[in-house]
C-alpha atoms as a printed R data frame, in Angstrom:
    type eleno elety resid chain resno       x      y      z
1   ATOM     1    CA   MET     A     1 -15.111 30.916 73.273
2   ATOM     2    CA   ALA     A     2 -18.740 30.400 72.126
3   ATOM     3    CA   LEU     A     3 -19.333 30.601 68.690
4   ATOM     4    CA   VAL     A     4 -21.957 33.352 67.702
5   ATOM     5    CA   ALA     A     5 -23.973 31.577 65.237
6   ATOM     6    CA   ARG     A     6 -27.151 32.342 62.412
7   ATOM     7    CA   LEU     A     7 -29.346 28.993 63.580
8   ATOM     8    CA   LEU     A     8 -32.538 28.051 61.596
9   ATOM     9    CA   VAL     A     9 -35.457 26.802 63.830
10  ATOM    10    CA   VAL     A    10 -38.085 24.696 62.207
11  ATOM    11    CA   ASP     A    11 -41.271 23.969 64.269
12  ATOM    12    CA   ASP     A    12 -45.052 24.333 64.005
13  ATOM    13    CA   ASP     A    13 -45.612 24.790 67.442
14  ATOM    14    CA   PRO     A    14 -45.559 28.272 68.608
15  ATOM    15    CA   ARG     A    15 -44.547 27.615 71.831
16  ATOM    16    CA   ILE     A    16 -41.682 25.741 71.042
17  ATOM    17    CA   ARG     A    17 -40.109 28.318 69.020
18  ATOM    18    CA   HIS     A    18 -40.736 30.755 71.276
19  ATOM    19    CA   LEU     A    19 -38.762 28.688 73.701
20  ATOM    20    CA   LEU     A    20 -36.158 27.797 71.154
21  ATOM    21    CA   GLU     A    21 -35.695 31.599 70.094
22  ATOM    22    CA   LEU     A    22 -35.498 32.627 74.112
23  ATOM    23    CA   LEU     A    23 -32.829 29.760 74.680
24  ATOM    24    CA   LEU     A    24 -30.694 30.451 71.718
25  ATOM    25    CA   SER     A    25 -30.755 34.123 71.517
26  ATOM    26    CA   GLY     A    26 -29.994 34.289 75.182
27  ATOM    27    CA   ALA     A    27 -26.830 32.480 74.408
28  ATOM    28    CA   GLY     A    28 -25.666 35.186 71.847
29  ATOM    29    CA   HIS     A    29 -27.165 33.366 68.511
30  ATOM    30    CA   GLN     A    30 -28.974 35.081 65.393
31  ATOM    31    CA   VAL     A    31 -32.338 32.760 65.278
32  ATOM    32    CA   VAL     A    32 -34.790 32.688 62.431
33  ATOM    33    CA   LEU     A    33 -37.829 31.069 62.575
34  ATOM    34    CA   ALA     A    34 -39.901 29.049 60.506
35  ATOM    35    CA   ASP     A    35 -43.482 27.392 61.104
36  ATOM    36    CA   SER     A    36 -43.560 25.277 58.379
37  ATOM    37    CA   ALA     A    37 -41.098 23.384 55.920
38  ATOM    38    CA   LYS     A    38 -42.153 25.694 53.267
39  ATOM    39    CA   ALA     A    39 -41.375 28.703 54.862
40  ATOM    40    CA   ALA     A    40 -37.869 26.908 55.797
41  ATOM    41    CA   LEU     A    41 -37.204 26.035 52.628
42  ATOM    42    CA   GLU     A    42 -37.923 29.842 51.443
43  ATOM    43    CA   HIS     A    43 -35.456 30.990 54.042
44  ATOM    44    CA   LEU     A    44 -32.859 28.090 52.614
45  ATOM    45    CA   ARG     A    45 -33.122 29.479 49.385
46  ATOM    46    CA   ARG     A    46 -31.727 33.116 50.381
47  ATOM    47    CA   GLU     A    47 -29.306 31.803 53.255
48  ATOM    48    CA   THR     A    48 -26.821 29.348 54.771
49  ATOM    49    CA   PRO     A    49 -27.241 28.996 58.329
50  ATOM    50    CA   ASP     A    50 -24.745 27.729 60.783
51  ATOM    51    CA   LEU     A    51 -27.079 25.096 62.190
52  ATOM    52    CA   ILE     A    52 -30.845 24.271 61.640
53  ATOM    53    CA   LEU     A    53 -33.386 22.472 64.366
54  ATOM    54    CA   LEU     A    54 -35.421 20.794 62.621
55  ATOM    55    CA   ASP     A    55 -38.912 19.221 64.246
56  ATOM    56    CA   ILE     A    56 -39.706 15.733 62.686
57  ATOM    57    CA   MET     A    57 -43.377 16.010 63.498
58  ATOM    58    CA   MET     A    58 -44.956 18.923 61.047
59  ATOM    59    CA   PRO     A    59 -47.928 19.059 58.996
60  ATOM    60    CA   ASP     A    60 -47.961 19.321 55.079
61  ATOM    61    CA   MET     A    61 -44.375 18.397 54.688
62  ATOM    62    CA   ASP     A    62 -42.354 16.700 57.615
63  ATOM    63    CA   GLY     A    63 -39.204 16.715 58.817
64  ATOM    64    CA   LEU     A    64 -37.537 14.087 57.935
65  ATOM    65    CA   THR     A    65 -38.396 15.079 53.746
66  ATOM    66    CA   LEU     A    66 -37.517 18.213 54.736
67  ATOM    67    CA   LEU     A    67 -33.982 16.617 55.959
68  ATOM    68    CA   GLY     A    68 -33.704 15.086 52.757
69  ATOM    69    CA   ARG     A    69 -33.973 18.029 50.396
70  ATOM    70    CA   ILE     A    70 -31.804 20.079 52.620
71  ATOM    71    CA   ARG     A    71 -29.113 17.287 52.169
72  ATOM    72    CA   ALA     A    72 -29.625 17.379 48.517
73  ATOM    73    CA   VAL     A    73 -28.462 20.810 47.988
74  ATOM    74    CA   ARG     A    74 -24.442 21.091 48.167
75  ATOM    75    CA   ARG     A    75 -24.489 24.326 49.551
76  ATOM    76    CA   LEU     A    76 -26.688 22.818 52.388
77  ATOM    77    CA   ALA     A    77 -25.286 19.351 52.831
78  ATOM    78    CA   LYS     A    78 -22.547 20.078 55.622
79  ATOM    79    CA   VAL     A    79 -24.704 22.740 57.364
80  ATOM    80    CA   PRO     A    80 -25.327 20.792 61.118
81  ATOM    81    CA   VAL     A    81 -28.881 19.459 61.842
82  ATOM    82    CA   ILE     A    82 -30.474 18.482 65.174
83  ATOM    83    CA   MET     A    83 -33.514 16.866 64.955
84  ATOM    84    CA   PHE     A    84 -35.828 16.741 67.725
85  ATOM    85    CA   THR     A    85 -39.353 15.151 68.556
86  ATOM    86    CA   GLY     A    86 -42.021 14.013 70.305
87  ATOM    87    CA   GLY     A    87 -42.591 10.657 68.273
88  ATOM    88    CA   GLY     A    88 -40.081  8.460 69.685
89  ATOM    89    CA   LYS     A    89 -36.809  6.847 69.553
90  ATOM    90    CA   GLU     A    90 -37.689  4.632 66.647
91  ATOM    91    CA   LEU     A    91 -37.426  7.907 64.202
92  ATOM    92    CA   GLU     A    92 -33.727  8.306 65.307
93  ATOM    93    CA   GLY     A    93 -32.508  5.838 62.611
94  ATOM    94    CA   PRO     A    94 -34.102  7.191 59.288
95  ATOM    95    CA   SER     A    95 -32.761 10.745 60.781
96  ATOM    96    CA   ARG     A    96 -29.154  9.582 60.932
97  ATOM    97    CA   ALA     A    97 -29.797  7.687 57.546
98  ATOM    98    CA   LEU     A    98 -30.772 11.083 56.055
99  ATOM    99    CA   GLY     A    99 -27.747 12.665 57.455
100 ATOM   100    CA   ALA     A   100 -28.515 14.401 60.428
101 ATOM   101    CA   ASP     A   101 -25.583 15.071 62.990
102 ATOM   102    CA   LEU     A   102 -27.901 14.885 65.984
103 ATOM   103    CA   PHE     A   103 -31.009 12.874 67.418
104 ATOM   104    CA   LEU     A   104 -33.155 14.608 70.529
105 ATOM   105    CA   GLU     A   105 -36.207 13.683 72.247
106 ATOM   106    CA   LYS     A   106 -38.280 16.378 73.398
107 ATOM   107    CA   PRO     A   107 -39.089 17.636 76.185
108 ATOM   108    CA   VAL     A   108 -35.256 18.634 76.054
109 ATOM   109    CA   SER     A   109 -33.577 20.979 78.833
110 ATOM   110    CA   GLY     A   110 -32.490 24.427 77.979
111 ATOM   111    CA   ARG     A   111 -28.944 23.184 79.419
112 ATOM   112    CA   ARG     A   112 -28.732 20.291 77.279
113 ATOM   113    CA   LEU     A   113 -29.612 21.923 74.613
114 ATOM   114    CA   LYS     A   114 -27.411 24.518 74.244
115 ATOM   115    CA   GLU     A   115 -24.399 22.558 74.939
116 ATOM   116    CA   VAL     A   116 -25.218 20.337 72.075
117 ATOM   117    CA   VAL     A   117 -25.609 23.671 69.653
118 ATOM   118    CA   GLU     A   118 -22.237 24.886 71.204
119 ATOM   119    CA   ASN     A   119 -20.326 21.425 70.421
120 ATOM   120    CA   LEU     A   120 -21.754 21.324 66.984
121 ATOM   121    CA   LEU     A   121 -20.927 24.898 66.118
122 ATOM   122    CA   ALA     A   122 -17.590 24.166 67.702
123 ATOM   123    CA   ARG     A   123 -17.132 20.806 65.751
124 ATOM   124    CA   GLU     A   124 -18.017 23.044 62.531
125 ATOM   125    CA   GLY     A   125 -15.872 25.718 62.746
126 ATOM   126    CA   TYR     A   126 -16.564 29.160 61.184
127 ATOM   127    CA   VAL     A   127 -18.619 29.825 57.990
128 ATOM   128    CA   LEU     A   128 -17.217 32.295 55.478
129 ATOM   129    CA   PRO     A   129 -18.571 34.185 52.406
130 ATOM   130    CA   GLY     A   130 -19.542 31.322 49.946
131 ATOM   131    CA   GLY     A   131 -20.034 28.718 52.404
132 ATOM   132    CA   GLU     A   132 -16.621 28.008 53.165
133 ATOM   133    CA   ARG     A   133 -15.912 26.570 56.451
134 ATOM   134    CA   VAL     A   134 -12.776 27.083 58.452
135 ATOM   135    CA   ASN     A   135 -11.239 25.519 61.681
136 ATOM   136    CA   SER     A   136  -9.914 28.261 62.900
137 ATOM   137    CA   ILE     A   137  -9.454 32.454 63.606
138 ATOM   138    CA   GLU     A   138  -5.934 31.946 61.745
139 ATOM   139    CA   GLU     A   139  -7.655 30.563 58.902
140 ATOM   140    CA   VAL     A   140 -10.396 32.968 59.098
141 ATOM   141    CA   GLY     A   141  -7.411 35.906 59.180
142 ATOM   142    CA   SER     A   142  -5.668 34.509 56.305
143 ATOM   143    CA   ARG     A   143  -8.855 34.811 54.047
144 ATOM   144    CA   LEU     A   144  -9.903 38.248 55.093
145 ATOM   145    CA   ARG     A   145  -6.404 39.736 54.803
146 ATOM   146    CA   ASN     A   146  -6.561 38.797 51.065
147 ATOM   147    CA   ALA     A   147 -10.177 40.821 50.936
148 ATOM   148    CA   LEU     A   148  -8.324 43.942 52.526
149 ATOM   149    CA   PRO     A   149  -5.592 46.183 51.123
150 ATOM   150    CA   GLU     A   150  -2.382 46.164 52.813
151 ATOM   151    CA   GLU     A   151  -1.863 47.152 56.196
152 ATOM   152    CA   ALA     A   152  -0.690 50.660 56.079
153 ATOM   153    CA   ARG     A   153  -3.320 51.428 53.269
154 ATOM   154    CA   PHE     A   154  -5.775 49.731 55.320
155 ATOM   155    CA   LYS     A   155  -4.967 52.086 58.355
156 ATOM   156    CA   LEU     A   156  -5.073 55.154 55.920
157 ATOM   157    CA   LEU     A   157  -8.688 54.477 54.446
158 ATOM   158    CA   TRP     A   158 -10.206 53.826 57.600
159 ATOM   159    CA   ARG     A   159  -9.439 57.262 58.818
160 ATOM   160    CA   LYS     A   160 -11.424 59.217 56.158
161 ATOM   161    CA   THR     A   161 -15.002 58.736 55.866
162 ATOM   162    CA   ALA     A   162 -15.479 58.664 52.027
163 ATOM   163    CA   SER     A   163 -12.585 55.793 51.641
164 ATOM   164    CA   ARG     A   164 -13.687 53.852 54.661
165 ATOM   165    CA   ARG     A   165 -17.082 53.879 53.008
166 ATOM   166    CA   ALA     A   166 -15.906 52.272 49.853
167 ATOM   167    CA   LEU     A   167 -13.494 50.029 51.930
168 ATOM   168    CA   LEU     A   168 -16.497 48.903 53.772
169 ATOM   169    CA   GLN     A   169 -18.553 48.588 50.833
170 ATOM   170    CA   ASN     A   170 -15.721 46.293 49.202
171 ATOM   171    CA   LEU     A   171 -15.917 44.160 51.816
172 ATOM   172    CA   LEU     A   172 -19.538 43.732 51.908
173 ATOM   173    CA   ALA     A   173 -19.312 43.015 47.865
174 ATOM   174    CA   LYS     A   174 -17.263 40.042 48.662
175 ATOM   175    CA   GLY     A   175 -19.422 38.703 51.483
176 ATOM   176    CA   TRP     A   176 -17.439 40.206 54.680
177 ATOM   177    CA   THR     A   177 -20.519 41.657 56.259
178 ATOM   178    CA   GLU     A   178 -20.213 43.425 59.427
179 ATOM   179    CA   ALA     A   179 -22.932 41.138 61.238
180 ATOM   180    CA   LEU     A   180 -20.723 38.032 59.622
181 ATOM   181    CA   LEU     A   181 -17.081 39.474 61.233
182 ATOM   182    CA   ARG     A   182 -18.782 40.216 64.342
183 ATOM   183    CA   ARG     A   183 -20.423 36.976 64.929
184 ATOM   184    CA   ILE     A   184 -16.568 35.448 64.395
185 ATOM   185    CA   LEU     A   185 -15.388 37.540 66.858
186 ATOM   186    CA   PRO     A   186 -18.154 38.946 69.366
187 ATOM   187    CA   GLY     A   187 -17.636 41.904 72.034
188 ATOM   188    CA   GLU     A   188 -17.763 45.486 72.276
189 ATOM   189    CA   TYR     A   189 -15.079 46.362 69.951
190 ATOM   190    CA   ASP     A   190 -14.485 48.805 67.359
191 ATOM   191    CA   LEU     A   191 -15.209 47.432 63.976
192 ATOM   192    CA   TYR     A   192 -11.645 48.939 63.043
193 ATOM   193    CA   ASP     A   193  -9.958 47.054 65.804
194 ATOM   194    CA   LEU     A   194 -11.593 43.843 64.812
195 ATOM   195    CA   LEU     A   195 -10.571 44.067 61.388
196 ATOM   196    CA   GLY     A   196  -6.996 44.583 62.123
197 ATOM   197    CA   HIS     A   197  -7.096 42.003 64.744
198 ATOM   198    CA   LEU     A   198  -8.272 39.344 62.551
199 ATOM   199    CA   ALA     A   199  -6.544 40.159 59.540
200 ATOM   200    CA   PHE     A   200  -3.054 41.226 61.041
201 ATOM   201    CA   GLY     A   201  -2.970 40.153 64.533
202 ATOM   202    CA   TRP     A   202  -3.314 43.660 66.554
203 ATOM   203    CA   PRO     A   203  -4.100 43.005 70.075
204 ATOM   204    CA   LEU     A   204  -7.989 44.133 70.891
205 ATOM   205    CA   VAL     A   205  -8.645 47.082 72.319
206 ATOM   206    CA   PRO     A   206 -11.983 47.410 74.040
207 ATOM   207    CA   LEU     A   207 -14.243 49.771 72.441
208 ATOM   208    CA   ARG     A   208 -14.833 52.253 75.508
209 ATOM   209    CA   GLU     A   209 -10.754 51.953 76.275
210 ATOM   210    CA   ARG     A   210 -10.481 53.480 72.839
211 ATOM   211    CA   ALA     A   211 -13.478 55.715 72.957
212 ATOM   212    CA   ALA     A   212 -11.810 57.346 76.604
213 ATOM   213    CA   ARG     A   213  -8.897 58.984 74.484
214 ATOM   214    CA   VAL     A   214 -11.524 61.483 72.953
215 ATOM   215    CA   GLN     A   215 -11.378 64.615 75.292
216 ATOM   216    CA   ASP     A   216 -12.732 67.206 72.950
217 ATOM   217    CA   PRO     A   217 -16.689 68.202 73.397
218 ATOM   218    CA   ARG     A   218 -16.758 69.475 69.964
219 ATOM   219    CA   LEU     A   219 -16.595 65.538 69.154
220 ATOM   220    CA   ALA     A   220 -19.478 64.629 71.510
221 ATOM   221    CA   SER     A   221 -22.192 63.663 69.441
222 ATOM   222    CA   HIS     A   222 -20.004 61.846 66.894
223 ATOM   223    CA   LEU     A   223 -18.530 59.805 69.605
224 ATOM   224    CA   GLU     A   224 -21.838 58.944 70.698
225 ATOM   225    CA   ALA     A   225 -22.990 57.541 67.175
226 ATOM   226    CA   TYR     A   226 -19.399 55.521 67.443
227 ATOM   227    CA   LEU     A   227 -20.038 53.616 70.872
228 ATOM   228    CA   GLU     A   228 -23.516 53.129 69.210
229 ATOM   229    CA   GLU     A   229 -22.474 51.849 66.176
230 ATOM   230    CA   LYS     A   230 -19.260 50.441 67.312
231 ATOM   231    CA   ARG     A   231 -17.492 51.816 64.311
232 ATOM   232    CA   LEU     A   232 -16.804 55.538 62.820
233 ATOM   233    CA   PRO     A   233 -20.030 56.574 61.120
234 ATOM   234    CA   LEU     A   234 -20.000 56.920 57.309
235 ATOM   235    CA   GLU     A   235 -21.759 60.229 57.035
236 ATOM   236    CA   GLY     A   236 -20.847 63.278 58.783
237 ATOM   237    CA   ASN     A   237 -19.064 66.686 58.555
238 ATOM   238    CA   GLY     A   238 -15.412 67.173 58.993
239 ATOM   239    CA   LEU     A   239 -15.377 66.551 62.896
240 ATOM   240    CA   LEU     A   240 -14.896 62.864 61.555
241 ATOM   241    CA   GLU     A   241 -11.869 63.021 60.095
242 ATOM   242    CA   GLU     A   242 -10.729 64.808 63.829
243 ATOM   243    CA   LEU     A   243 -12.388 61.853 65.917
244 ATOM   244    CA   ALA     A   244 -10.566 59.416 63.793
245 ATOM   245    CA   GLN     A   245  -7.348 61.039 64.768
246 ATOM   246    CA   ALA     A   246  -8.088 61.294 68.092
247 ATOM   247    CA   LEU     A   247  -9.613 57.464 68.396
248 ATOM   248    CA   TYR     A   248  -6.486 55.956 66.086
249 ATOM   249    CA   ALA     A   249  -3.776 58.061 67.312
């Protein structure tokens, strides 16, 4: 299964940025674009991407200088970086000396780019809250299990709107965002099943298979919201509790 990741693309050419965004978002990745080293540094002060694609030839601050600044930050020191340029093969040595993981000369085919991105992501494993990297789903599950209540209590908390909301707020405070969980395990799954599979080893039930258990027409609007959000809504009337009983019976 391909990893779904947060990618930062840094290039001053809008055509290249647009092309890379199309290619990489089409592969399921979340792509952030930066048109300069300054814009990239602003983003990196707040976020830790799973991989950076960095052009060398840029005005104001070139990619090599930016790479040096990236590698000087402990949190970013091991983030994979692909350097790409039309400036010539002679820039590969300096790029690798500064810590680039891969050097590509433009033009790069879409197929080749997606291949090297997936290979680097697979090598680096999964990025967890706090920037920790682990190499397997089992290790992800072990960390997530420590952030959740014990299995039986988790099931009970999820079925009540107020306790489900509190549970998710607690996970968010620990860095376990829904977006992060869905990057680790992409697919059409209820967040309940996704958490249960990762933390407790439950079998995965496709979202629409679970939704098909609900036959009560009174629950139709809540069921529609459920399918759109891929989890039980966090706000609603008492019918939400009935929907939970129908979904998870």
